[in-house]
C-alpha positions in Angstrom: 0.1 0.1 -0.3 1.1 3.8 -0.9 1.1 5.5 1.8 2.0 9.0 0.2 -0.8 11.2 -1.2 -1.3 12.2 -4.4 -1.1 16.0 -5.2 -5.2 15.6 -5.9 -5.6 13.7 -2.9 -3.8 16.3 -0.7 -6.0 19.3 -2.8 -9.8 17.5 -2.0 -8.2 17.0 1.7 -7.1 20.5 2.0 -10.6 22.1 0.5 -12.5 19.6 2.5 -10.6 21.0 5.8 -11.2 24.7 4.7 -14.4 24.0 4.1 -15.5 22.3 7.5 -13.5 25.3 9.2 -15.8 27.9 7.8 -19.1 26.3 7.0 -19.5 23.2 10.0 -17.0 23.6 12.9 -18.2 27.0 14.1 -21.9 25.9 14.1 -21.8 22.5 15.3 -22.5 22.9 19.0 -25.7 25.2 17.7 -26.7 22.5 15.7 -26.2 20.1 18.2 -28.8 22.1 20.9 -31.1 23.0 18.3 -31.5 18.9 17.0 -31.0 19.9 13.7 -28.4 21.0 11.3 -28.7 23.7 8.6 -29.9 21.9 5.4 -28.5 24.2 3.4 -25.0 22.5 4.0 -26.4 19.9 1.6 -26.6 21.9 -1.3 -23.0 23.7 -0.7 -21.7 20.3 -0.1 -22.9 19.4 -3.2 -21.2 22.7 -4.7 -17.8 21.2 -4.0 -18.3 18.2 -5.3 -18.3 16.2 -2.2 -21.5 14.3 -2.8 -20.5 13.0 -6.1 -16.9 11.6 -5.1 -16.5 8.1 -7.0 -19.3 8.8 -8.9 -18.8 9.0 -13.0 -18.6 12.3 -13.9 -21.2 11.4 -16.6 -23.9 11.2 -14.2 -22.9 14.4 -12.3 -20.3 13.1 -10.0 -16.7 14.2 -9.9 -15.1 11.2 -10.2 -11.9 10.6 -8.0 -10.7 7.6 -5.8 -12.0 6.0 -2.3 -9.0 7.0 -0.7 -10.3 10.7 -1.9 -13.6 9.9 -0.3 -12.4 8.6 2.8 -10.4 11.9 3.5 -13.0 14.0 2.6 -15.2 12.2 5.1 -12.4 12.2 7.9 -12.6 15.9 7.3 -16.4 16.1 7.7 -16.2 13.9 10.8 -13.6 16.0 12.8 -16.2 19.1 12.1 -19.1 17.4 12.8 -20.3 13.7 12.8 -23.8 14.8 12.2 -22.7 15.9 8.2 -20.7 13.0 8.0 -23.3 11.0 8.8 -25.8 12.9 6.1 -23.2 12.3 3.4 -22.1 8.8 4.2 -25.6 7.5 3.6 -27.3 9.5 0.7 -23.8 8.9 -1.1 -21.9 6.1 0.4 -24.9 4.1 0.7 -27.5 5.6 -1.7 -25.9 6.8 -4.6 -23.2 4.2 -5.0 -25.6 1.7 -4.9 -27.8 3.1 -7.9 -24.3 3.6 -9.7 -23.4 0.1 -9.2 -27.0 -1.8 -9.7 -28.9 0.5 -11.2 -29.7 0.4 -14.9 -29.3 4.0 -16.9 -32.7 5.1 -16.3 -32.2 4.8 -12.5 -29.1 6.3 -12.9 -29.9 9.2 -14.8 -33.1 9.9 -12.8 -31.4 10.2 -9.4 -27.4 10.4 -9.7 -27.4 13.9 -10.9 -29.8 15.1 -8.3 -28.0 12.9 -5.2 -24.3 14.2 -6.2 -25.4 17.9 -6.6 -27.2 18.2 -3.5 -30.6 19.0 -4.7 -31.4 15.6 -3.4 -30.5 13.3 -0.7 -31.1 9.4 -0.1 -31.8 7.4 2.9 -31.1 3.6 3.4 -34.3 1.8 5.0 -32.8 -1.7 5.8 -33.5 -1.6 9.8 -36.5 -2.2 11.4 -37.9 -2.0 14.9 -37.7 -5.9 15.4 -34.5 -6.1 13.2 -31.3 -4.5 13.4 -28.1 -7.2 13.4 -30.2 -9.6 12.1 -31.3 -8.0 8.7 -31.9 -10.4 6.7 -35.3 -11.2 9.2 -36.7 -8.2 8.3 -40.6 -8.1 8.1 -41.6 -5.4 5.6 -42.8 -6.9 2.5 -43.6 -6.2 -1.1 -46.1 -7.9 -2.8 -47.2 -7.5 -6.7 -50.0 -6.1 -7.7 -50.2 -6.4 -11.5 -47.1 -4.3 -12.8 -46.7 -2.9 -9.7 -45.2 -3.7 -6.4 -47.3 -2.6 -2.9 -45.2 -2.2 -0.1 -46.0 -2.5 3.7 -43.9 -2.3 6.9 -42.0 0.2 8.5 -38.4 1.0 9.3 -36.3 2.4 12.1 -33.3 4.8 13.0 -33.5 5.8 9.3 -30.5 8.6 8.6 -31.8 11.4 6.3 -35.4 9.9 6.6 -37.3 13.1 6.7 -34.7 14.9 4.5 -34.6 12.4 1.9 -36.2 12.7 -1.7 -35.4 8.8 -2.1 -35.5 5.8 -0.1 -33.6 2.5 -1.0 -35.6 0.5 0.8 -35.2 -3.7 1.7 -38.2 -5.1 1.4 -39.3 -9.3 1.6 -40.6 -10.4 -1.8 -40.2 -14.3 -1.3 -39.3 -16.8 1.0 -37.8 -16.1 4.6 -34.2 -15.5 4.9 -31.7 -13.4 2.9 -32.9 -14.9 -0.2 -36.4 -13.6 -0.4 -35.5 -9.9 0.0 -35.9 -6.8 -2.9 -34.5 -3.5 -3.2 -36.3 -0.4 -4.2 -35.9 2.8 -4.9 -39.0 5.0 -3.1 -39.4 8.4 -4.2 -40.3 9.7 -0.5 -43.4 11.8 -1.5 -45.2 8.1 -2.5 -48.6 8.1 -1.6 -48.7 6.3 1.8 -45.2 6.4 3.0 -45.2 8.5 6.4 -42.3 9.6 7.9 -41.6 10.4 11.6 -38.5 12.3 13.0 -37.1 11.1 16.0 -35.6 13.2 18.6 -33.7 13.1 22.2 -30.7 11.0 20.6 -28.1 10.8 22.5 -25.7 11.7 19.8 -26.0 12.7 16.4 -28.3 15.2 17.2 -28.2 17.3 14.2 -28.5 14.9 11.9 -32.4 13.6 10.9 -33.1 10.3 12.0 -36.6 8.8 11.2 -39.0 6.0 11.5 -40.7 5.4 7.9 -43.8 4.0 7.9 -45.2 1.9 4.4 -49.0 1.6 4.1 -49.9 0.1 0.8 -46.9 2.5 -0.9 -47.4 1.3 -4.4 -44.1 1.6 -6.9 -43.4 0.7 -10.5 -41.5 -2.5 -11.9 -38.9 -0.1 -12.8 -38.5 0.9 -9.1 -36.6 -2.5 -8.2 -33.1 -2.0 -7.8 -30.8 -4.8 -9.4 -32.3 -8.7 -9.6 -35.3 -9.5 -8.0 -34.4 -11.5 -4.9 -31.0 -9.9 -4.6 -32.0 -6.9 -2.5 -29.8 -8.6 0.8 -26.7 -8.8 -1.4 -27.0 -5.3 -2.6 -27.2 -4.0 1.0 -24.1 -6.0 2.5 -22.0 -4.6 -0.4 -23.3 -1.3 0.5 -22.4 -1.8 3.8 -19.2 -3.2 3.5 -17.8 0.3 1.9 -20.5 2.3 4.1 -18.3 0.5 6.9 -15.1 2.4 5.5 -16.8 5.8 5.6 -17.9 5.4 9.5 -14.4 4.4 10.1 -13.2 7.6 8.5 -15.7 9.8 10.0 -14.2 8.1 13.5 -10.8 8.8 12.7 -12.0 12.3 12.0 -13.8 12.5 15.6 -10.9 11.3 17.1 -8.4 13.6 15.6 -10.3 16.6 16.6 -10.4 15.0 20.5 -6.7 15.1 20.0 -6.8 18.4 18.9 -9.0 19.5 22.0 -7.0 17.7 24.2 -3.6 19.3 23.7 -5.0 22.7 22.8 -6.4 22.9 26.2 -3.5 20.6 28.1 -0.8 23.6 26.8 -3.5 26.1 28.5 -4.9 25.5 31.7 -2.7 25.5 34.6 -2.7 23.1 37.6 -0.4 22.9 40.5 1.5 25.7 38.9 2.5 24.8 35.2 0.5 23.7 32.3 -1.5 20.3 32.8 0.4 19.3 29.6 3.6 19.1 31.9 1.9 16.2 33.7 3.3 12.9 33.2 -0.6 11.3 33.4 -2.0 14.2 31.0 0.6 13.1 28.4 -0.2 9.7 29.1 -3.8 10.1 28.1 -3.0 12.3 24.7 -0.7 9.8 23.5 -2.9 7.0 23.8 -5.2 9.5 21.6 -2.4 9.9 18.8 -1.8 6.5 18.9 -5.7 5.2 18.2 -6.0 8.2 15.7 -2.5 6.9 13.8 -3.6 3.6 13.8 -7.2 3.8 12.8 -6.4 6.0 9.4 -4.2 3.6 8.3 -6.7 0.8 8.7 -9.3 3.2 6.7 -6.8 4.1 4.4 -6.4 0.3 3.5 -9.8 -0.5 2.7 -9.6 2.8 0.6 -6.4 0.9 -1.5 -7.8 -2.5 -1.5 -11.2 -0.9 -3.2 -9.3 1.2 -5.3 -7.1 -1.8 -6.9 -10.5 -4.2 -7.1 -9.0 -6.6 -3.9 -11.6 -7.9 -1.4 -12.1 -5.7 1.4 -15.1 -6.7 3.3 -13.2 -8.2 6.4 -10.4 -5.0 5.6 -13.5 -2.8 6.4 -15.0 -4.8 9.3 -11.5 -4.2 11.1 -11.3 -0.8 10.4 -14.9 0.3 11.5 -14.4 -1.8 14.7 -11.2 -0.2 15.6 -11.8 3.0 14.6 -15.2 3.1 16.3 -14.1 1.6 19.8 -11.1 4.1 19.0 -13.1 7.0 18.8 -14.9 6.1 22.1 -11.6 5.9 23.8 -10.5 9.0 22.4 -13.4 11.2 23.3 -13.3 9.7 27.2 -9.7 10.8 27.6 -10.5 13.7 26.1 -13.0 14.6 28.5 -10.5 13.2 31.3 -7.8 16.0 30.0 -10.7 18.6 30.5 -11.9 17.4 33.7 -15.0 19.4 35.6 -15.1 22.0 31.8 -15.4 18.9 29.5 -18.9 17.8 31.4 -20.6 20.9 29.7 -21.2 21.8 26.3 -19.4 25.2 26.3 -16.4 22.9 25.3 -16.5 20.4 22.5 -15.6 17.2 24.1 -18.9 16.4 25.4 -20.2 16.3 22.0 -17.7 14.2 20.9 -18.4 11.7 23.5 -22.2 11.3 22.9 -21.6 11.6 18.9 -18.5 8.9 19.2 -20.8 6.0 21.1 -23.5 5.2 18.8 -20.7 4.5 16.0 -20.0 1.6 17.8 -23.8 0.3 16.9 -24.7 1.2 13.8 -23.7 -0.5 10.5 -23.0 -3.5 12.3 -22.0 -3.1 16.1 -18.9 -4.2 17.4 -19.7 -7.5 18.5 -21.1 -8.7 14.9 -17.5 -7.2 13.3 -15.9 -9.4 15.7 -18.0 -12.4 14.5 -17.5 -11.3 11.2 -13.4 -10.9 11.3 -13.3 -14.6 13.5 -15.3 -16.2 10.7 -13.2 -14.8 8.0 -10.0 -16.2 9.9 -11.4 -19.6 10.8 -13.9 -20.4 8.2 -16.6 -21.2 10.8 -19.4 -19.0 11.2 -20.9 -18.2 14.7 -23.8 -16.4 14.2 -25.9 -20.0 14.3 
């Protein structure tokens, strides 16, 4: 793996860093308190090409490789994990799936709007009764003439109330993973109700919703990929999506490191800056090690994707390590801040709240350990 960034990659990372410093970081605390990111940030992300990374230019994308994409996601995570999540889902899970599995009509209909920020996508897989066991989903789609009629509900759907299109996974056949099909459902379709979820511990500025499907009728043209192959599409999307989460976690951990170092150099106790105390340096060194280790794991995934190598296990490793590292980094940064870290005048309490969910979505830490274990031993421990 080449650890030297190209000029283009350095440039896109710098562009993202400048954008975050100017347009995101100064507002992150207010968005968190208001439980809503400024929605105009979406079009601004689109204007810079950040919502079109890795998508071909012929569909409105900005092309680029997956390492450039990871670098941008890291910077967004450094500024506000809520914004990073909006991009990860709309681009990383939805637009990339349409680009990979969609036909020309689907690509031309949705990708230019998604990559420009004129539209957003949401990934409707999780249900009230099925999270880690996604193959047990109960939302059902049944044929009615040339249409499909969808009934059921989805839970914890990022972008759910803002999205213009939902990538919905519904059962169309036998129980288990073989009977699931993917659908592209415009969110203004009659019968689709969206209820925003409030009171989240973290990622409070990110729109999160429950979706309820009551006889939602879509045409045959809404099916994404082959009928009955929806679960494979979901798994493939999540394998790449986990790199997005991991990259955002690296950015969050880097923000913890930056905040802890700056505070330790200015805060004095016992007649000297707390940076001069050995145990404070121990906390800071631990954060720094986690940041670098997590970043390298993310870069390895991006390198494998760009070279066409298998990457699912590497993606699980990156997501597992980076998410747990972000929690450790936020906890250690809060310890450096002491009591001041416990109030939202300083950023580290938000970092800790935002980091905690990273170990839960797109595969819990425990599920990723089982995935890694299965890859190493050839033995599945799920059943």
